[in-house]
N, C-alpha and C positions, 0 to 999 in steps of 0.2 A: 915451801910450806903452803903458799897460796894454791898451787896446783893440787897438793894433797888434800887440802880442805875442799876444793871444788870437786875433786874426784869422789871423796867420801860423801859429800852432800848429794852429789848426783846419784850415787848408789842408793842412799837412804831415800831420796825422792822416788827412785824407781821402785823400791820395795814398798813404801807406804802409799804411793799413789795408786797402787793396784789392789790392795787388800780391801775389797769392798763386798758387801753382801748383796746378793741378787735382788733386783727390784722387779717385781712381777709386772708393773705397768710400763716398763721400759719398751720403747718402740724398737722394732728391728731396723737396723741401719744398713745402708749399702756398704759394700767393701771399698772404703776409701779412708785414708788418713787425713785427707785434705778436704775442707768444707768451706764454701763461700757464704758469707753473710751479707745480705743486702736488704733494701727496703726500709720501711719505718723511719724515713727521713735521712737516711745515710746519703752523703754526697758521692761516696765511692764505696765499692765493695771491700770488705775485709775478709780475712781468712783465719780458720782454725786448723792447726796441724797437731795431730797426736804423736807424741814421741814415746820412745821406750827408754829415754834418758841415757842408757848405756848399752852398747852392743859390740861384738867382736868386729874388728876391721873388715874381715872377710864377709861379714853379713851386712855391713853398713850399706845403705843406699839412700839416695835422694832422687825421687822421680823428676822427670822433666816438668811435669805439671806443678810440682812444688817449687822448683826453681823459678818457673815463670811467675807464679804467684808471689814469691818472695821478691823478685826483681820489680814487680809492679807495686810493691808496698812502700809506704813512706816511713814505717816504724816497725821495729821488732819488739814484741812484748812477751817475756818469759814468765814463769812462775815467780822467780826472783831475779832481779837485775844483778847478774853476776859481774857486771862491769862497774858497779857502784862501790867505791872504796868503803863507804859506811857499812854496806851490807857485808862485804868481805871481812871487815873488822869485827862485826857482830858474830859472824860464823867462827872466826878464829878465836874470839873470846870464849864462845860456847865450847869449843873443842878443848881449850886449855883448862876450862873449869869443870870438865866432865868428871863425874863421880867414879872412882876406881871400881872396876867390875866386882872385885872381891868384897867391897863394902856395900855394893848395891844389891847383890844376890845373896840369898840364904844358902845354907849348906847344900840342900837338895837341888836348888836351882843352879847353883854353881857346878855341881857334878854333871847335870844334864847339859849345861852350856859347854863345859870343857870337853865332854864326849863329842858334841857336834863340831867343836872347834878342831879337835885333833883329827877327826875323820875327814874334815873338809880341807884344812890348811896344813896339818902336821904340826901346828903350834900348840902351846899350852897357855892357859890364862895368864900366868905370871909374865909371859913375854909381851903381852899387849894390855896389861891391866890398866895402864893410864890412858888408853884410848877411850875408855868409857864403853858402855854397852852398845850404844848406837854406832860408834866407830868400829868396834870389833865386829858387829853385825855386818857392816859394809864389807869388811875383809872376807868374811865367810861367803857373802853373796857373790862377790866378784869371782870367787873360785868356781862358782856354779857354771860360769860361762865356758870354762875349759880353754881359755886363751889368755895371753898376756897383753895383747895389743887391743885394748878396749878403746872405743871412740864414744864421745859424748855428743849427742845431737845439739844440746845447748851451746857447747863450745863451737861447733861447726856453724851454727846459725850466727853466733856472735862474730865469728871471723867474716862471714858473708856480709853482715851488717857494717862492719868496719870498712870492707872493700867498697861497699855501696854508699858509704858515708851517710848512713841513716842512724837515727837515735835508737837506743835500747832502753826498755822500761821493764817494770815488773808488776805482776798482779797482786803481790803481797810482799811483806818484808820477811827477811830471814828470821827475825825474832818471832813473828806470828807463826811462821811455818814450823819452826822448832818447837814452839809451845803446843801446836796442834799435835805434833808427833809425840811429845811427852805425855799429853793427856789421852792419847788414843789407845795405848797398850799398857797392860800390866806386865810385869817381868815374865810371868808365866806365859802370857799370850805372845810375847816377843819370842820366847824360846820355842814355843809350839810352832809359830810361823816359820822360824828358821829350819826346824826339823822337816816341815812339810814342803817348804820351798826349795826343792832339791834340783840337781842338774836336769833331771827328766822334765820337771815342770818348766824350767828355764828354756829348755830346747823346744817345748811345745809353744811357749810364748813367743820365742823368736820366729818360729815357723809361721805362726799366725800373723805376726807383725810384718814379715816380709811379703805375705799375701794380702796385706792391708785389710785383713778380716777383723773388723771391729767387733763383730758379734762373738767370734771365737775368743778374742782377747778378753772381752767382758766375761765370758763363761769361765775361762781359765782362772781369771783373777778374782772371781766371786765365789770361789770354793769356801764354803762355810767353815771348813776345818782351819782356815787361816785368818778368819775375821769374826768380829762380833758386831752387834748392832751399834754399840758405843763407838767402836772403831770406825764403822761406816760413816757415822754422823760426823765425827771429828775430822777424819781424813778426807772424806769425799763430799758429803752433802753440804756441810756448813761452808766449806771453801768454795764449792761450785756456786752457791748462792751469792757469796760475797763477790766472786769474780763477775758473775752475770749481772750483778747490780752496778759494778764499776765499768764494765766494758762499753756500754752505750756512750758514755762521755768520752772514753778514750778513742773510739773509732768514729765519733760524730763528724769530724771534719777532715779526716784523712784515712787512707787505706792502711790498715794495720795487719801484720802477720803475727797472730797469737800462736805460741808453741808451748804445749804443756803435756803432761802425761796422758797417754791415749785412753786410760781408764776414765778420765774425766769427760770424755765425749759422750759415752752411752748412759743409759738409764733414765728413768722418769725425772730424776733430779740432776741429770747430766747437763753440761753446758749447752749442747745442741738443743735439747728440749726446752731448757729454761729460756733461751733466746727466742725460740719459736713461740713460746707462751707470751713473751714480751712483745710480740708483733713482728719479729724479723723473719725474713725468708732465709732459711739455712739449708743449703743443698750440697750434695757431694760433688766434688770435681773429679770426674772419671778419667779424663785424658787431657 
C-alpha cells in the first residue's frame, strides 16, 4: 500500500510540477540538471537537481557529476520527505478519503474522462472509481510512458541517502502539496490536461530530460493548452517562493542536495533565479 501511494504521488508530482505558463522574463539556462549554489555566507556549496519524478528504467540515468555532488552532500532534501511516517500517513489518509470520480464529475465531464481512460488504459471509470480523480489521473499518465518498469528519482535518491547514512528532509508537507494541487485545477482543466498530455508529449519530455535541456523542458511544459495563470501561481510560483525562502536556513551550515521537479528550475520565478536574486551564486555543473 505504501509503495502504491508513493508511486501515485510521484506521478501526480510529475504531472503538476510541469504544468506552468511561460514567463517572458525567464533567463535562458545552460543545459544541466545539476546546479551549484554558493556564496552569500554559505560555508559549503549546495546543489539543485531537477528531476522528472518518474521515467522508464531504460531511460533512467544519473550522471557522474550528480553522483559526485550527492556524495559530497550532508543532507538530501526532496519536495516531500517520503521517509517520514507522518507524511506517509497523511498521503494514505488523503488517498482513502478521495471523493469517488462518479460523484466529483458531472455527466459531461465523466463522459470525457471515461473516453480518455478507455483509450489510454482499457479500463472504465467503475473499475477505478474509488481511486479519486487524482489517483485515476496518475494511472492514465503512467500509461503514457509505454513501459511497465518505471523508476522514481526520489526513491533512488532516498536509497543513496540511506547508503551514505545522511538525513532526508522535505521542502513542504504532503498536506500543503496536496492542497496546492486541489486548488490549482478545475475538473475541466484536469481533463483537458490529460487529453493534451499524451504519449507524444511524454516522449518529447523524456528526450529533453535525457539531454539535460532545461530550456526545452520548460518550453514543453509551458504549453498554454495545459495550464492557466491560476494553475501556474498555485503549482509553481507560490511553491518556488516558499522553497527559496526556506532554503537559505537549510543550507546555511551544511552541503545539501535539493532534488525537485525540473520545471521548478527555470523561469523568472524559478528557484535558480530566486536564489540569485537573494544574493547566491547559482551556476550549472557541466561535468
